[in-house]
C-alpha positions as CSV (number, residue, x, y, z in Angstrom):
1,M,19.5,2.8,-15.0
2,A,22.3,3.1,-17.5
3,E,20.6,1.3,-20.4
4,A,17.4,2.4,-22.2
5,R,14.4,0.3,-21.6
6,E,11.7,-0.7,-24.1
7,F,8.9,0.3,-21.7
8,D,8.4,2.9,-19.0
9,I,5.8,0.8,-17.1
10,I,4.6,-2.8,-17.3
11,V,1.4,-3.7,-15.5
12,Y,1.9,-7.3,-14.5
13,G,-1.3,-9.2,-13.7
14,A,-3.4,-7.2,-16.2
15,T,-5.8,-10.1,-16.7
16,G,-6.7,-10.1,-13.0
17,F,-9.5,-7.9,-11.5
18,T,-7.2,-5.3,-9.9
19,G,-4.6,-5.4,-12.6
20,R,-7.2,-4.7,-15.2
21,L,-8.3,-1.7,-13.3
22,V,-4.7,-0.4,-13.2
23,A,-4.4,-0.9,-17.0
24,E,-7.8,0.7,-17.5
25,Y,-6.6,3.7,-15.5
26,F,-3.6,4.2,-17.8
27,V,-6.0,4.0,-20.9
28,Q,-8.5,6.5,-19.5
29,H,-6.1,8.9,-17.7
30,Y,-3.1,8.9,-20.0
31,G,-4.4,7.7,-23.4
32,G,-3.4,10.1,-26.1
33,R,-1.6,12.5,-23.8
34,K,1.8,13.8,-24.8
35,D,3.2,12.9,-21.4
36,A,1.8,9.4,-21.5
37,P,4.2,6.7,-20.4
38,K,5.1,3.9,-22.9
39,W,3.4,1.1,-21.1
40,A,2.6,-2.6,-21.6
41,M,0.2,-5.2,-20.2
42,A,1.7,-8.5,-18.9
43,G,0.3,-11.8,-17.8
44,R,0.4,-15.5,-18.4
45,S,-1.9,-15.7,-21.4
46,L,-1.5,-13.7,-24.6
47,D,-5.1,-14.5,-25.6
48,K,-6.4,-13.2,-22.2
49,L,-4.3,-10.1,-22.4
50,A,-5.7,-9.4,-25.8
51,E,-9.2,-9.9,-24.5
52,V,-8.6,-7.5,-21.6
53,R,-7.0,-5.0,-23.9
54,D,-10.1,-4.9,-26.0
55,L,-12.4,-4.9,-23.0
56,I,-10.9,-1.8,-21.4
57,G,-10.7,0.1,-24.7
58,A,-6.9,0.1,-25.0
59,P,-5.4,0.8,-28.4
60,A,-5.0,-2.3,-30.6
61,D,-1.2,-1.7,-30.6
62,T,-0.9,-1.7,-26.8
63,P,2.1,-4.1,-26.2
64,L,1.4,-7.4,-24.5
65,V,4.1,-9.2,-22.6
66,V,3.8,-12.9,-21.6
67,A,5.2,-13.5,-18.1
68,D,4.5,-16.3,-15.6
69,A,5.3,-16.4,-11.9
70,S,6.1,-20.1,-12.3
71,E,8.7,-19.3,-15.0
72,P,11.5,-17.1,-13.4
73,A,13.2,-16.7,-16.8
74,S,10.1,-14.9,-18.1
75,L,10.2,-12.6,-15.1
76,D,13.8,-11.8,-15.7
77,M,13.1,-10.9,-19.3
78,M,10.1,-8.7,-18.3
79,A,12.2,-6.9,-15.6
80,H,14.9,-6.0,-18.2
81,R,12.3,-4.5,-20.6
82,A,10.8,-1.9,-18.2
83,R,11.9,1.0,-16.1
84,V,9.0,0.2,-13.6
85,V,7.0,-3.0,-13.0
86,L,3.7,-2.7,-11.2
87,T,2.4,-6.1,-10.0
88,T,-1.0,-7.1,-8.7
89,V,-0.1,-10.8,-8.8
90,G,-0.6,-12.0,-5.2
91,P,-0.6,-13.5,-2.7
92,Y,2.9,-12.2,-3.0
93,Q,4.3,-14.9,-0.6
94,L,3.2,-17.4,-3.2
95,Y,3.8,-15.6,-6.5
96,G,6.0,-12.5,-5.8
97,S,9.5,-13.6,-4.7
98,D,11.0,-14.3,-8.1
99,L,9.8,-11.0,-9.5
100,V,11.3,-9.1,-6.6
101,N,14.6,-10.9,-7.3
102,A,14.4,-10.2,-11.0
103,C,13.8,-6.5,-10.5
104,A,16.5,-6.2,-7.8
105,K,19.0,-7.8,-10.2
106,A,17.9,-5.8,-13.2
107,G,17.9,-2.4,-11.4
108,T,14.2,-2.1,-12.2
109,A,11.8,-0.1,-10.0
110,Y,9.0,-2.3,-8.6
111,A,5.7,-1.5,-6.8
112,D,3.0,-3.8,-5.5
113,L,-0.1,-4.0,-3.3
114,C,1.5,-6.2,-0.6
115,G,0.0,-6.5,2.8
116,E,2.0,-9.5,3.9
117,P,4.6,-8.3,6.4
118,G,6.2,-11.7,7.0
119,W,7.1,-12.0,3.3
120,M,8.1,-8.3,3.1
121,R,10.6,-8.9,5.9
122,E,12.0,-11.9,4.0
123,M,12.4,-9.7,0.9
124,I,14.1,-6.9,2.9
125,D,16.6,-9.3,4.3
126,A,17.2,-11.1,1.0
127,H,17.3,-8.1,-1.4
128,Q,18.2,-4.8,0.4
129,D,21.9,-5.1,-0.5
130,Q,21.2,-6.3,-4.0
131,A,18.7,-3.5,-4.7
132,Q,21.1,-0.9,-3.4
133,A,23.9,-2.2,-5.7
134,S,21.7,-2.3,-8.8
135,G,19.7,0.9,-8.1
136,A,16.4,-1.0,-8.0
137,R,13.7,0.8,-6.0
138,I,11.6,-2.0,-4.5
139,T,8.4,-0.4,-3.1
140,F,5.8,-2.5,-1.2
141,S,2.3,-1.7,0.0
142,C,1.3,0.9,-2.7
143,G,-2.5,0.5,-2.3
144,F,-5.0,1.2,0.5
145,D,-2.5,-0.7,2.6
146,S,-0.6,1.4,3.2
147,I,-0.4,4.6,1.2
148,P,-3.2,6.7,2.9
149,F,-1.8,5.8,6.4
150,D,1.9,6.0,5.5
151,L,1.5,9.3,3.7
152,G,-1.1,10.6,6.2
153,V,1.4,10.4,9.0
154,L,4.1,12.0,6.8
155,F,1.8,14.8,6.0
156,L,0.7,15.3,9.6
157,Q,4.3,15.4,10.9
158,A,5.5,17.9,8.3
159,E,2.8,20.3,9.5
160,A,3.6,19.4,13.1
161,V,7.2,20.4,12.7
162,K,6.2,23.6,10.8
163,R,3.8,24.6,13.6
164,H,5.5,23.4,16.7
165,G,9.2,22.9,15.7
166,K,9.2,19.2,16.4
167,P,7.2,16.1,15.4
168,A,4.3,14.7,17.5
169,P,5.6,11.7,19.5
170,R,2.2,10.1,19.7
171,V,0.0,9.7,16.5
172,K,-3.4,8.1,16.3
173,G,-4.8,6.9,12.9
174,R,-8.6,6.7,13.1
175,V,-10.8,5.4,10.3
176,R,-13.6,7.9,10.5
177,K,-15.8,6.6,7.6
178,M,-15.3,3.9,5.0
179,Q,-17.5,2.2,2.4
180,G,-16.2,-0.7,0.5
181,G,-14.4,-3.7,1.9
182,A,-11.1,-5.5,1.5
183,S,-10.2,-7.1,-1.9
184,G,-10.2,-10.8,-2.7
185,G,-6.5,-10.6,-2.9
186,T,-6.2,-9.2,0.6
187,I,-8.3,-12.0,2.0
188,A,-6.2,-14.6,0.2
189,S,-3.0,-12.9,1.5
190,L,-4.3,-13.1,5.1
191,T,-5.2,-16.8,4.6
192,E,-1.7,-17.6,3.3
193,T,-0.1,-15.7,6.2
194,L,-2.1,-17.8,8.7
195,K,-0.9,-20.9,6.9
196,A,2.7,-19.7,7.0
197,I,2.4,-19.1,10.8
198,A,1.1,-22.6,11.3
199,K,4.2,-24.0,9.5
200,K,6.6,-21.6,11.2
201,P,5.2,-20.5,14.7
202,S,8.2,-18.1,15.2
203,L,6.7,-16.0,12.5
204,A,3.8,-15.1,14.8
205,L,6.3,-13.3,17.1
206,L,7.7,-11.3,14.2
207,L,4.2,-10.3,13.0
208,K,3.1,-9.3,16.4
209,S,5.8,-6.6,16.6
210,S,5.1,-3.1,15.2
211,F,8.8,-3.1,14.3
212,A,8.9,-6.3,12.2
213,L,10.1,-4.2,9.2
214,T,12.8,-2.3,10.9
215,P,15.7,-4.7,11.1
216,G,18.0,-3.9,14.1
217,F,15.6,-1.4,15.6
218,E,13.0,-1.9,18.3
219,G,11.1,1.1,19.4
220,P,8.9,1.7,22.5
221,H,5.9,-0.4,23.5
222,Q,3.0,0.2,21.1
223,P,-0.8,-0.1,21.7
224,S,-2.1,-3.5,20.6
225,G,-5.2,-2.0,18.9
226,L,-7.0,-5.3,19.6
227,I,-9.3,-4.1,22.4
228,P,-12.2,-1.6,22.0
229,E,-11.5,1.6,23.9
230,Y,-12.9,5.1,24.5
231,D,-10.7,7.6,22.7
232,H,-10.6,11.0,24.3
233,A,-8.9,12.5,21.2
234,T,-12.0,11.8,19.1
235,G,-14.7,11.6,21.8
236,T,-15.8,8.3,20.5
237,W,-15.4,4.6,21.1
238,T,-13.0,2.8,18.8
239,A,-12.7,-0.7,17.5
240,P,-9.8,-2.8,16.0
241,F,-9.0,-2.1,12.4
242,V,-8.1,-5.1,10.3
243,M,-5.4,-3.3,8.2
244,A,-3.6,-1.9,11.3
245,P,-1.1,-4.8,11.6
246,I,0.4,-4.0,8.2
247,N,-0.1,-0.2,8.2
248,T,1.6,0.4,11.6
249,K,4.6,-1.6,10.5
250,N,5.0,0.4,7.3
251,V,4.6,3.7,9.2
252,H,7.4,2.7,11.6
253,R,9.5,1.5,8.6
254,T,9.1,4.9,6.9
255,N,10.3,6.6,10.1
256,F,13.2,4.1,10.3
257,L,14.3,4.6,6.6
258,L,14.2,8.4,6.9
259,G,16.5,8.3,10.0
260,H,13.7,8.7,12.6
261,P,12.7,12.3,11.9
262,W,9.6,11.6,14.0
263,G,11.7,10.4,16.9
264,S,12.9,7.0,17.9
265,D,10.1,7.0,20.5
266,L,7.2,7.4,18.1
267,V,4.0,5.6,19.3
268,Y,1.4,5.0,16.5
269,D,-1.8,2.9,16.3
270,E,-4.9,2.6,14.1
271,M,-8.5,2.0,15.1
272,V,-12.0,2.5,13.7
273,M,-14.2,5.2,15.1
274,T,-17.7,4.1,16.0
275,T,-19.8,6.7,17.9
276,I,-20.4,8.1,21.4
277,G,-22.0,6.6,24.5
278,E,-23.2,3.1,25.2
279,A,-24.2,2.6,21.5
280,G,-20.6,3.3,20.5
281,K,-19.3,1.0,23.1
282,A,-21.6,-1.8,22.0
283,M,-20.7,-1.3,18.3
284,A,-17.0,-1.3,19.1
285,E,-17.3,-4.6,21.1
286,A,-19.3,-6.2,18.3
287,M,-16.7,-5.2,15.7
288,A,-13.9,-6.6,17.8
289,K,-15.6,-10.0,18.0
290,A,-16.6,-10.1,14.3
291,N,-14.6,-11.9,11.6
292,P,-13.8,-9.0,9.3
293,F,-13.7,-11.3,6.3
294,G,-16.5,-13.7,7.5
295,E,-19.1,-12.6,5.0
296,S,-16.8,-12.1,2.0
297,K,-16.9,-14.7,-0.7
298,L,-14.5,-12.8,-2.9
299,K,-11.5,-14.7,-4.4
300,P,-8.4,-13.2,-6.0
301,G,-9.4,-11.9,-9.4
302,E,-12.9,-11.0,-8.3
303,G,-14.3,-7.7,-7.2
304,P,-17.2,-5.3,-6.9
305,S,-19.1,-3.7,-9.7
306,K,-18.2,-0.3,-11.2
307,E,-21.1,1.3,-9.4
308,E,-20.0,-0.2,-6.1
309,R,-16.5,1.0,-6.6
310,E,-17.6,4.5,-7.5
311,N,-19.9,4.7,-4.5
312,G,-17.2,3.7,-2.2
313,F,-15.0,6.1,-0.2
314,Y,-12.9,6.5,2.9
315,D,-12.0,9.2,5.4
316,I,-9.1,8.7,7.8
317,L,-8.3,11.1,10.7
318,F,-4.8,11.5,12.1
319,V,-4.3,13.1,15.5
320,G,-0.8,14.1,16.7
321,E,-0.4,14.6,20.4
322,Y,2.3,16.2,22.5
323,P,3.0,15.7,26.2
324,D,1.8,19.2,27.1
325,G,-1.7,18.5,25.6
326,T,-1.1,20.2,22.3
327,T,-2.7,18.4,19.3
328,I,-2.7,18.6,15.6
329,R,-5.1,17.0,13.2
330,A,-4.9,15.9,9.6
331,S,-7.1,13.8,7.3
332,V,-6.9,11.8,4.1
333,Q,-9.9,11.1,2.0
334,G,-10.4,8.8,-1.0
335,D,-13.1,9.1,-3.6
336,R,-13.5,5.4,-4.5
337,D,-13.8,2.1,-2.6
338,P,-10.5,1.4,-0.8
339,G,-9.9,-2.2,-1.9
340,Y,-10.2,-1.7,-5.7
341,G,-11.2,1.7,-7.1
342,S,-8.8,3.8,-5.0
343,T,-6.1,1.1,-4.7
344,S,-5.8,0.8,-8.5
345,K,-5.3,4.5,-8.9
346,M,-2.8,4.7,-6.1
347,L,-0.7,1.9,-7.7
348,A,-0.8,3.5,-11.1
349,E,0.3,6.9,-9.7
350,T,3.0,5.3,-7.7
351,G,4.4,4.0,-11.0
352,M,4.2,7.4,-12.5
353,T,6.0,8.9,-9.5
354,L,8.7,6.3,-9.7
355,L,9.2,7.3,-13.4
356,E,9.5,11.0,-12.6
357,T,11.7,10.9,-9.5
358,D,15.1,9.6,-8.6
359,G,16.2,7.8,-5.5
360,A,18.7,5.3,-4.1
361,G,18.2,1.6,-4.7
362,G,16.8,-0.4,-1.8
363,V,13.6,-1.8,-0.3
364,W,11.4,1.1,0.4
365,T,8.0,2.3,1.6
366,P,6.1,4.8,-0.6
367,G,6.4,7.4,2.2
368,A,10.1,7.1,2.6
369,L,11.0,7.0,-1.1
370,L,8.4,9.2,-2.8
371,G,6.9,11.3,0.0
372,Q,5.5,14.7,-1.0
373,A,6.0,13.9,-4.8
374,L,3.5,11.0,-4.4
375,I,1.1,13.1,-2.3
376,D,1.1,15.7,-5.1
377,R,0.4,13.1,-7.8
378,L,-2.4,11.4,-5.8
379,T,-4.0,14.8,-5.1
380,A,-3.8,15.9,-8.7
381,H,-4.8,12.6,-10.4
382,A,-6.1,9.9,-8.1
383,G,-8.9,11.4,-6.1
384,L,-7.1,11.6,-2.7
385,T,-7.3,14.7,-0.5
386,F,-4.8,15.6,2.2
387,Q,-5.8,18.3,4.6
388,I,-4.9,19.8,8.0
389,E,-8.0,20.1,10.2
390,D,-7.7,23.0,12.6
């Protein structure tokens, strides 16, 4: 960006539940530090922003920016004031398009928590050229969907090449343990996606493809991940994973954007590990039939208590397989619940990495744009652990 900006980072949606956690993270983690970014809180109501500022213990002089998704001019003004905009205002297919447009025009880096592949494809088609021209780095899916998976495969494949001279053509993502569910925003996003499919049935075909986010490229057949199966790689039964439809698309987009360093024949899927024997099979079958959001009453802007967030965690195993039977294993762990505690830290550190790195404009994934630099920041600051398991 040629011109100076008033702020390094603006947290848009700071009066919402997740946005407040992101703002609180900046207060607690960077407050008073010499390397602290110059940041601001943004939302629709000045009074609510001031209330949240006081609630999270932010300094009284923390800048507050009024911006409203229903007023595109306010989004344009906000985009021109910041080097990076972090947004938690979803569902993005309802409230995100004008902000992406504003950032793409202004050359402003953008990061969100989107898990809505239909909308993401629309934004790729609409703004890739514009973002390339302005230098805007538009980065989707910077929370639990899909950073641990996107970066987990990147991490695994780097070690695979180091050890074996070539990437693994088959990678399995397996959720080994997890405590803490999806966010209210994720549930609302899924609801809106289903409504969009009802209005436009052709969208279902796009969403079914693992290559929905790789315009012009269609790779090999991929496992559906919808049917419980025994996995010889883990020695357990596995069940469908609700985040797989977005994560798998982002992994393939990262490979696509990087020029297919993992091969144009990469096969990747994600499932949840249960246990061994008949008990594992029964558990996997029950999980496959259950509505993953059936018991959730969370709405956007709502979330679990501080204790519940801090007691949450996740542990994801990645297994790379070669045709000759050689395997390599890596894992990613997070120290907070996936939907809120860890997600808010990941989005904040994505913003910090965008500040500290350069890159070409365009519509990106975290893995393709930020790669190892983001892994380093998440490891140092956000409670994530990346390790090779021999």
